[in-house]
N, C-alpha and C positions, 0 to 999 in steps of 0.2 A: 504494501500500499503506499510505503514512506518512499520506495523508489519510483513509483507511478507517478506519485504528488512532483517529486523532482523533476523528472522527464517531462512533466506537464509544463510546470514552470519554466524552466530552460528555453522548450519549444516557444512557449508565449512571449519570453525576452529575447530570443533570435528574433521574432515574426516586429517586436517593436523596433530591435536595432535597425532593421533595413528599413523601417517604416521613417524611422528619423533621419537615418543617411539621406533617404531621399528629400524628406521634407527640408532640412538643413540646408541641404545644397539649391532648392528652390529659393528660400528663404535668402540665404545669403547673396545669390545671385540678384533678387529682386529687391534687397537693401542696397547693392554697391548701384547697380543699374536706376533703380529706381529712386536714389539720394534720400534714402531713408536711414538715420541713425538708429530709430527703434526698430526698424525692421533686421538692419545688422545685429543689432544685440539680442533680438528675438532667436535670430538666427543662432547665436552662439550658445544660448539658454538651450536650443535643440538640441546642438552638438554636446552637451555637457549631459545630457539624457543618455547618449548613446555611452559616456563615461560610465553611468550610475547603473545602467542596466547591466554591463559588463560586470561590476562591482556584486551587483544582485544575483548574477550568476554564481560569481566566486563564492558567495555566502551562502547561497542554497546547496552548493556541492561539499561546501568543508561542513556546514550545519546536517547533513545526510549520513554524515561518517557515523558506523558504530561506537558503541562504548568501546574503551580499549582500557590500559593499563592507568596511564596517564590521565584518561578523560574520564574515568567511570559512570559518571553520569550523561555521556554522550557530548554532542556537541552542538545542540541547538543554538546555544548563545553566538555561535558566529555569523548568525542571521542578522542579530542585534548590532555585531561589528559593524557588519555589511552596510544597516542604515545608518549607522552614526558617522561612517564615513563619506556617505552619500550625501548625508544632511550638511557636513562641513563642507564639503564640494558645491553643493546647492548655495549656503549661504555666501560663500567666497564669490561664486559667480553673480548673485544678485547683487552683492555689496558693490562689486566692480561695476556693474552695469549702473547702478546708482549713482558711484562717483562720478563715471561719464557725462553723465546726465545733469549733474550739479556744476561742473566743471562749465559743460555750455551755456547753463542758463545765467552763470555766473559773470562770464565774459560779457556780455552785454552787446554781441554783436550780431543780432538777431538777422538784419539785414542781409549777412552774406551766407546764412543757412541756406542750402538749396529746397526748391521745391518738391515734395515727393511726389513719383510717379503716379500712374494709375494702375503701374505692376504693382507698386509695393501694396498699394490698396488691395487689391486681389490675392496678393500672398498672404496678409492679414489676414481675409476672411477664410481663406483656403485651411492657414494655418489652426486656427478656430473650431474649425469643424474637425479637421484629422485630429488632432489631440484631444478634445472632448471625447470623440469615437475611441481614441487609444485608453483614454482614462477608464472609461465604462469596460471596454474591453478585460483591461490588464485587472481592475478590480474585481470582477466577476470569478475570475480566478482566483483571485489573492484570498476572496471568501469562501472559494471552494476547497482549497487546501489550507487554509488558515495562515497564509505565510505574510509575517511580517513585512520583509525586506520587499516582497513581490507588490504589497500594500502601499508601502513607500515609493516603489516605482511609479505606481499607477497616480500617488497625489504628484510628484514630478510631472506626470504628462498632464494631470490639469494645470498644474501651476503654468505650465508655458500655454495653454489655452488662455488662461486669464492674462499672463504677459502679452500674448496676441490681442485680445480685447484692447490693452493698455497702447499697443502699437497702431492700431486701426482706429481709436481715438485721437492720436496724436498724427498721423498722416491726416485723417481728415482735416483736423485743423489745420494742418499744415498747407493742405490743398485749399483750405479757405481764406489764406492771407494771413496765419499766425503761425510762421514756421517754429515758433519757440516750443509750441505744444509737441511738434516731437520729440524735444528732449525732456519735457514734464514726462512724457508718456514713460521714459526711461526710469524714472522715479516711481510711476505706479509698477511697473514691471519688477521692480526693484523690491517694492514692498510686497508682492505676493511672492515672489520667489523665496525670500527671508521668512515671511510666516510659515511658509511651507516647510522651508528647512528647519524652521524652531519645533513644527509640530510632529517630524518625523525624528528627530534628533531627542524630544522628551518621550517621545512614545518607546523608544530603544532605551532610554537609560532608565526607564519603569520596569522594563522586561528584563533588564540587566543586573538590578538592584531589589532584587527578591520581593517585588510590592505583591501586594494579595491580589485574588480576582475581583473583579466586580461586584457588589452588592448582590443583583441579582443572580449573579452565579452562583454565590456563598449560598444565598437561601434555597436555590435549588436543589443543593449538593444535602443542605440539613434536612431540607423535607423528605428527600430520597431515602435518607438514612433512617429516619424515625418512623419511615412507612414499611422498615423490614421487621420481619416476625423476631419477636423476641428481644428487640431495642428497647431499652426503658427510658434512655434519653443518652443526649450528648454530652459529656464532660469537658471538653476541648475542642474544637475546630479550627486549624489552621491551612490557611491555600496559599500557596507561593507561585510565581509566574517565572517558568525557567525557559527565556525564547519565546516560542509560540505553544510551551507546554504547559501545564498545571502541575504542581506537588502537593497533595494533601494529606495532612496529617489530622487524625481524630482518635480522639477518647471515648468508646462507647460505653453504658451501662446496662450490665445484664442481670440477671438474678445470680445472686451469689452463692446459690445453693446448685447450679448446672454446674455440671463435669467440665474439665478443662477441655476434653475432645470436644463437647458441644460448644464453649466457647470459642474454639479456636474454629468451629463450623460456620460461626454466628460471625467471627471476623474476617471471614474467608467470603461469606456469602455479602457484606456488605463491600469488601475490596472489589469482587467481580461486579457487583451492581453498578457499583460508579464508574469504574472502569469503562464497560460495556455503553454504559449512557452517554459518559461524557468520550468522546474521542480524543479532546484535547488534554485531558488527566493522562502523564505520563507514568505516575508511580504516586501509590497511596498506600499509606502506614495506617492500620487498623489497630489501635492498642484497647483491652478489655479492661474495665474496670468492674468491682463487684458492685452491684447495686442490692436494693431491699428484695427480700425475696417475694414472688408474683402473688402470694397469698397475702402477705403483708401490706402491699399496695391496694388490696381488694377494701381491706377493713377500715 
C-alpha cells in the first residue's frame, strides 16, 4: 500500500514538473517580449515549482524507506524535512520578487517603464487557469494518500495562481496608462508566496515536534475505545504526529478480576480496532489498568 502511494505521488509530481517547465518557458518569453516585470517574476516563481517538486520526490522516496537499526520508528519525517526546504525556497523566492518591486517603485522613474503587451496579458490568464488546475489535481492525490509534501506542493501551485492574478492586475493597470502598477503587482505576488511558505513551514514544524492530533481525531479515537466490550474507561490518552502518521498511547481500565490473558485480549482488540479504523495510525500502545469489579459498578 505504502509503495503504491509512493509511486502514485511520484507520477503526479513528474506530471506537474513537465507542465511547470512548459508554463514557465511560455511565461518567461511572454514577460520578456511583452515587457512585463511582473510576468518575468511570475515565470521565476513557476520555475521554483520545478525545484520544489524535485524536493517533494526526494522526500517521498526517503519517507517510504522501511525502519532500520538507525531509524527504528521509520523515516516518515523526511517528508516534513522536504516541506521545510520547500517553504524556505518559496519564501526566498517571494522576498526576492518583493524586493525587486520595491526598488522599481522607489526609483520614481515610472515614465521609463515599458507598457506590457497583449501577449503578457494572455500569459497571465493562461497561468491562472493552468496553475489552479494543477493545485486541485495535486491536492486531490495529496488528500488521497495523506502526503504532507505533496499537499505543500499543491499549495505552491496555488500560490503561483495567486501570483498570476497579481500579474494580471499589474499588466492590465499598466496597459491602462499606469505602468507602476506592474511593479506594485510584484508586491502582491510577494505577499501570497511568503504566506504560502509560512503555512507550509508551520505545518511541517508541527509534525516534526510531536504535536498532538486535532481535537476531532482525538474525540473519535476516544469514542471508539469506549465502544469496545469490557473497556470501563480511559485513564490516559495521548497522540502525537510523526510526519503524516499518528502514534497513540492509551491506558484503559478493565475489570480488575479478569485474568491476565483476558486483559491482553481486550488490549489487543483496542489496538487492532484503532489501527484498522484509522489508516494514519502507525503505532498504538495500549496499557491496561485494573478498574472496579463489574458487579461493583452496578451497585
